[in-house]
C-alpha positions in Angstrom: 16.2 -23.4 20.9 12.7 -24.3 21.2 11.6 -23.0 17.7 13.8 -22.7 14.5 12.2 -19.5 13.4 10.7 -16.5 15.5 8.8 -14.2 13.1 8.5 -10.8 14.4 5.1 -9.4 12.7 2.0 -11.1 11.3 1.5 -9.0 8.3 2.3 -10.6 4.7 5.9 -10.8 4.5 6.0 -12.6 8.1 2.8 -14.9 7.1 4.7 -16.1 4.0 7.7 -16.6 5.4 6.3 -18.6 8.5 3.9 -20.8 6.2 6.8 -21.7 3.6 9.2 -22.7 6.6 6.3 -24.4 8.3 5.8 -26.3 4.9 9.1 -27.2 5.1 9.3 -28.9 8.5 10.4 -25.9 10.6 8.9 -25.0 14.0 7.8 -21.2 13.7 6.3 -19.0 16.6 4.9 -15.9 15.0 4.3 -12.8 17.6 2.6 -9.1 16.9 2.4 -6.3 19.0 -1.1 -5.5 17.7 -4.2 -7.6 18.8 -4.7 -9.3 15.5 -2.7 -10.7 12.7 -2.6 -9.3 8.9 -0.7 -6.5 9.7 -2.0 -3.3 7.5 -4.1 -5.5 5.2 -6.2 -6.7 8.2 -10.1 -6.5 7.3 -12.9 -6.6 10.3 -16.7 -7.3 9.3 -18.8 -4.7 10.1 -22.3 -5.4 9.3 -22.0 -7.9 7.1 -19.0 -6.0 5.2 -15.4 -6.5 5.1 -13.8 -3.5 6.1 -10.2 -2.8 5.1 -9.1 -1.1 8.6 -5.7 0.4 7.3 -6.7 1.6 4.0 -7.8 0.3 0.9 -5.7 -2.8 -0.4 -6.1 -4.4 -4.2 -4.1 -7.4 -4.7 -3.0 -6.9 -8.3 0.0 -9.0 -9.9 2.5 -9.7 -12.9 3.7 -12.8 -10.9 1.7 -16.0 -11.5 3.5 -18.0 -8.9 2.3 -15.2 -5.9 -1.2 -15.5 -7.6 -1.1 -19.2 -7.8 0.2 -19.3 -4.3 -2.7 -17.0 -2.5 -5.3 -18.4 -4.3 -4.2 -22.0 -2.6 -5.5 -20.4 0.7 -8.6 -18.3 -0.3 -10.6 -17.6 -4.0 -10.1 -14.4 -5.1 -13.2 -12.3 -6.8 -12.6 -10.3 -10.1 -12.6 -7.0 -8.9 -11.4 -3.9 -10.9 -9.7 -1.1 -9.7 -11.6 1.9 -11.2 -11.2 4.7 -9.1 -13.1 7.9 -9.6 -11.4 11.7 -8.8 -13.7 14.1 -7.7 -12.8 17.8 -7.4 -15.9 20.1 -6.6 -18.8 19.1 -8.5 -16.6 17.7 -11.1 -16.3 13.7 -11.5 -13.5 12.3 -13.8 -12.2 8.2 -14.5 -8.8 7.4 -13.1 -6.2 6.5 -14.5 -5.9 9.1 -17.1 -7.6 7.5 -20.2 -10.0 8.7 -22.8 -12.8 8.9 -20.7 -10.9 11.6 -18.5 -9.8 13.5 -21.5 -13.4 13.5 -23.4 -14.7 14.8 -20.1 -12.2 17.5 -19.5 -12.2 18.8 -23.3 -15.2 18.8 -25.0 -13.9 18.7 -28.4 -12.1 15.4 -27.5 -13.5 12.1 -29.3 -10.3 10.5 -30.5 -6.7 9.9 -29.1 -5.5 12.4 -31.7 -7.8 15.4 -30.2 -6.5 14.2 -26.7 -2.8 14.3 -27.7 -3.5 17.8 -29.3 -4.4 19.2 -26.1 -1.6 17.1 -23.7 0.9 18.2 -26.2 0.2 21.9 -26.6 0.2 22.1 -22.7 3.1 20.1 -22.1 5.1 23.0 -24.1 4.9 25.1 -21.1 7.9 22.9 -19.7 10.8 23.8 -22.2 13.5 22.2 -19.9 14.5 19.1 -17.4 11.8 19.1 -14.9 13.3 20.2 -11.7 10.5 19.4 -9.2 7.3 17.6 -9.3 4.6 20.4 -10.5 7.2 20.7 -13.9 7.4 17.0 -14.0 3.5 16.9 -14.0 2.9 19.5 -16.5 5.6 17.8 -18.8 4.0 14.8 -18.8 0.0 15.3 -19.0 -0.2 19.3 -19.0 -1.4 22.0 -16.8 -5.2 21.2 -17.0 -5.1 17.7 -15.6 -2.2 18.5 -13.5 -4.3 21.6 -11.6 -7.3 19.4 -11.5 -6.2 15.9 -10.7 -2.4 15.8 -9.2 -1.9 19.0 -7.5 -4.1 19.2 -4.5 -4.0 15.4 -3.7 -0.6 15.5 -4.3 0.0 18.3 -1.8 -2.4 16.8 0.8 -0.6 13.5 0.5 2.9 14.7 1.5 2.0 18.2 2.7 4.3 20.3 0.9 3.9 22.3 -2.2 4.6 20.2 -5.7 7.3 22.9 -6.3 9.0 21.6 -3.5 8.4 17.8 -4.0 11.1 15.7 -6.2 10.2 15.3 -9.6 10.8 11.4 -9.3 7.6 10.7 -7.3 5.8 11.1 -10.3 8.1 10.3 -13.2 5.5 7.6 -14.9 2.5 9.0 -15.1 -0.2 6.5 -17.0 -1.4 8.1 -19.9 -3.9 5.8 -21.5 -5.4 6.7 -25.2 -8.2 4.0 -24.8 -11.4 4.0 -22.9 -10.5 2.1 -20.1 -11.2 2.4 -16.2 -8.8 -0.4 -15.0 -6.0 1.3 -12.8 -3.7 -1.8 -13.0 -2.0 -2.9 -16.2 -1.2 -6.2 -14.3 -2.5 -9.6 -15.2 -4.2 -10.9 -11.9 -6.3 -8.6 -9.9 -9.0 -9.1 -7.1 -10.0 -9.1 -3.5 -9.7 -12.3 -1.2 -13.6 -13.4 -0.9 -13.9 -13.0 2.7 -11.3 -10.4 3.2 -7.6 -10.2 3.8 -7.9 -11.5 7.5 -9.4 -14.9 5.9 -6.1 -15.2 3.7 -3.7 -14.7 6.4 -5.5 -17.0 8.9 -5.2 -19.8 6.1 -1.3 -19.1 5.9 -0.7 -19.4 9.5 -2.9 -22.5 10.1 -0.9 -24.9 12.0 1.6 -22.3 13.2 1.8 -20.9 17.1 0.6 -16.9 17.2 0.8 -15.0 20.1 -0.9 -11.4 19.5 -0.5 -8.4 21.8 3.1 -9.4 22.1 5.9 -6.9 21.5 9.2 -8.0 20.5 11.1 -5.2 22.8 9.1 -5.7 25.8 11.2 -9.0 26.5 13.9 -9.1 24.2 16.6 -11.3 25.7 14.2 -14.0 26.0 12.8 -13.8 22.1 16.6 -13.7 21.4 17.1 -16.9 22.8 13.8 -18.7 22.0 14.8 -19.3 18.3 17.5 -20.2 16.1 16.9 -17.0 14.0 14.7 -14.2 14.3 12.9 -12.9 10.9 12.2 -9.3 11.9 9.5 -7.1 9.9 9.1 -4.3 12.4 10.6 -1.0 11.8 14.2 -0.9 11.0 15.2 1.9 13.2 13.5 0.7 16.0 15.4 -2.5 15.7 18.4 -0.4 16.7 16.7 1.7 19.3 17.3 4.7 17.0 20.9 4.6 17.7 21.7 6.7 14.4 18.3 8.6 14.4 14.4 8.6 13.5 13.4 7.6 9.6 10.5 9.8 8.7 7.5 8.4 7.5 4.0 9.7 6.5 1.2 8.4 8.4 -2.8 8.6 7.6 -6.0 9.0 9.8 -9.3 7.2 9.1 -12.7 8.1 10.2 -15.2 5.5 9.6 -18.5 5.8 9.6 -21.7 3.2 9.3 -24.7 5.0 7.2 -28.1 3.9 7.1 -28.3 3.5 3.3 -27.3 1.0 0.9 -24.9 2.7 -1.6 -23.5 5.7 -0.7 -20.9 7.0 -3.6 -21.3 4.1 -6.2 -17.5 3.1 -6.2 -15.2 1.6 -3.9 -12.6 4.4 -4.4 -13.3 8.3 -4.7 -10.1 10.2 -4.7 -10.8 14.0 -3.9 -8.0 15.9 -6.1 -8.9 19.4 -4.3 -8.0 21.4 -1.5 -11.8 22.4 -0.5 -11.8 19.0 1.6 -9.1 18.0 3.7 -9.3 14.2 3.2 -8.0 12.1 0.2 -10.4 9.9 -0.7 -13.3 8.2 0.4 -13.5 4.2 0.6 -16.9 2.6 0.3 -16.0 -1.0 1.7 -18.8 -3.0 0.5 -18.0 -2.6 -3.5 -14.7 -4.3 -3.0 -16.4 -7.6 -2.5 -19.9 -6.6 -3.7 -21.1 -7.5 0.3 -24.6 -7.5 0.4 -26.1 -5.3 3.1 -28.9 -2.6 3.9 -26.2 -0.7 5.3 -22.6 0.8 4.0 -19.4 1.5 5.8 -17.2 4.5 4.4 -13.8 5.7 5.6 -12.5 9.1 4.8 -9.1 9.0 4.8 -6.5 11.9 5.9 -2.7 12.2 5.4 -1.0 13.1 8.1 2.4 13.8 9.5 3.6 10.7 11.7 3.6 11.3 15.3 4.8 8.5 18.0 1.9 6.0 18.6 0.6 5.9 14.8 1.2 3.5 12.1 4.1 4.1 9.6 2.6 4.1 6.0 4.7 5.8 3.7 8.8 6.2 3.7 10.2 9.8 3.0 12.7 9.0 0.1 14.7 12.4 0.3 18.4 12.4 0.5 18.3 12.6 4.5 16.3 9.2 5.0 18.2 7.4 2.0 21.1 8.0 3.3 20.0 7.0 7.2 18.3 4.3 5.8 21.1 2.8 4.2 23.3 3.5 7.4 20.9 1.2 9.2 20.9 -1.6 6.5 24.4 -1.5 6.7 23.7 -2.4 10.6 21.4 -4.8 9.9 23.3 -6.9 7.5 25.7 -7.6 10.3 23.5 -8.8 12.6 23.8 -12.8 13.3 20.9 -14.8 12.7 18.3 -11.8 12.4 16.6 -11.7 8.8 15.1 -8.1 8.1 12.3 -8.3 5.4 9.2 -6.1 4.7 8.2 -2.5 4.0 8.8 -1.6 7.6 12.1 -3.4 8.3 13.9 -2.6 4.8 12.6 0.8 4.8 10.8 0.5 1.4 7.5 0.8 -0.2 6.2 -2.6 -1.4 2.8 -3.8 -3.2 1.3 -6.6 -1.8 2.5 -9.0 -4.5 6.0 -7.5 -4.3 6.2 -8.4 -0.2 5.3 -12.1 -0.9 7.9 -12.1 -3.5 10.7 -11.0 -1.3 9.7 -13.6 1.3 9.6 -16.3 -1.6 13.2 -15.2 -2.3 14.1 -14.7 1.3 12.8 -18.4 2.5 14.3 -19.8 -0.9 17.8 -18.5 -0.1 17.6 -19.4 3.6 16.4 -23.1 3.2 18.2 -23.5 0.0 14.9 -24.4 -1.9 
């Protein structure tokens, strides 16, 4: 065998595994069917601005080992995710906190005032919630649900909230403090120079072949390395023999604007049905890139169709059962390691992807 490991996919899981295997003296080949590394965290410099090509990615974690690992390659800034919610001509802070509540109700000045409104509205649901709408109202009341949850969620999933399972929104953050920091994690930031720079550093010294599809020459690739680390779609590996897993996708409309500052924030969520997109990203605010122009991206949720990117798993009974059956097949594959969001049919935050790759390489190399 020419290589110890063939890593299929140059996203965060594949890059982390490849980097750590390489550091431990293993010979690694990384391939990716796209024309770039870094998977969905890929950033491209446009007009001096690092543009998140596959949607906004903010790195946040409580894992000190993961934070130290990514910072060993590039420096991270101190970006704090503080998105804005807009419905019609009204603007609110996210996550739900005292700034949100004091704007929502003009008689809210203290946590007690906010709880009075929320607790009164929660009484509407006097049973165990059976769908997302009931779950949301039971947590934050109808006013917040109608303005900041309902429209956004229905656009995201293309289904009425009454037809969505309650567990999707089981834990809504409600903060009775004036704090717009979206994440509770101890560490948060964006790699200075973009995520592509991070993954480039991770893959230094490792052979990488782009525009290379594993399935286009599978016989060669299966025999080129002692083991395959597969990070592509789980059902595709088995040629959809049990059926196709369902996904939600996204469409992006990116514009270069001849203005320095378009919306004053990196992320603005549009929570009403008056527009079809769910959010607008203004990329320069992630790193405070200096440019006399700006780049904005309108994000539209979409039903997955062949050729589109797969973003969000559909965790209903049908897909959970099918994914479990595919995982059983995967467990029987000799010399193949399945890892990452696509290969596990599992939603992952970026830090959890890296943490999972740590666990996989430690188990594999017994370190």
